[in-house]
Steps between C-alpha positions, in 0.01 A plus 500: 500500500121518490496625846735781425285593191189508725664729753615744222144492364352580841749780556423637158140489573540682836706769326241549238236543751668752723246739631502885439547734782395866517566782758236703670676831549482698832187722511286231330300189601386245242280208427542205255254471221476141383328375204217401720472821688662700797716307729427533873687744718683836436875480456737750653826632349742231397575222251207294383488171292242527230573169341550406139274548205261214433518284182168666382653849524327602826707625798479672840579871508574739773297801555656780708307753713648831595490510880668825593329839539487703180432859446304601192482864359171640366547843334226754420659720251393748215539255230352157559747212417248349257378822338720802483199719445321389807544712820555256787558771781283495811286812568522613870249774538551674171874440472639247265758295683761240385586249763685162546361235739721202619307189594697253718356154519585138536349153444325366814674294754218246555565175309141462379505854351830438339367164351196692361742734322661214311158400382395849402775643303660367179867500557739668230777289360858588582830460328559188675339188353217344716484799728219761494429781748222715662595842608330738739477755219303250279268418792442868567449587122245222460301541810537854642672759284175680364322496830805644672550778256130593522516479879796732516339755263164491689668550845705805381219655313295518812722788617479868398859609568810340366708682762298326761590165352877596483494622868332190628670241281523244784122508567427457114743211473314333782164555338625362172654202668168428683318541152739241330449246774123525485509476123722184519265333759174596315630380164693192617842624384754230617747757630566677829541890472756637733473872420453766234717808487440813296801677341589757248179711531505790259227748405461624136759767391223750450400480857845562607499816269175622653631446854807705412288781358284490803810518738645799289162678525480445873859634546412805308195562710714455818742757366225743424349452849841584645527820294148601623587430861813700463293796361264487786768492739705790346357720213840604412581144386283591183735784400804290556360218300412733220844655477653155512305410196611817318868387569442170367353634178799745466754217546329260274660636184210379277453844344753748376330804674207572715377748746279451814324795649352432833230725650600449855549813713839655409490299159759256367632435162693190411641505149740352264 
């Protein structure tokens, strides 16, 4: 009887001390954070035993680290996200330009650099108890965001023609990617940049209006030049052009009556 009670007590104790398991999802790696510090080694995706809570309330938690490549968008728009009255456009030459830049990056592959990330970043809590996470976005925002935005602006503002940028977009993407890698290296950002891609480049509406007016003026000049060339080639073209104008006036119907007296040899009267 005593032996049976002992077995029941041991089984009950074992059940009460059942360890907790947590999942490391695909696309993440993780480390255990114990009450005494970081556990050795980086864990890959799968199920992990994080033990039970201690009697003093302390426990081991699991810290996830996003391990896939992530693309982050940086926008330079007319209204700054933090201040609607602040113009955040980039000036290329004398042209205000709005543009989006997509920065693709990932955490480093080297274990020592990954371990350094866990030590440098405070993880954010998740909905699941005893699990927190570090995202690429958080690392980028903390270490590189302002420098990268400044670098993109400075690189583009060295140009004097926005259409040159649009025409040679691949070249400028490469320049921006090289700039970002240099910034990350010089400032010790614990991420690897893969590339930067510019998109949605738009000049100010007033610039388009000016370009349209310029195109219309050039078209008008071209038409005048054609008339002049025709007059030089055949003087009679002038007479034909004049009479054609008279007929258009007569057919317009904008006035109830009119008379045109032409002083050409032989005279001509067009009236209504």
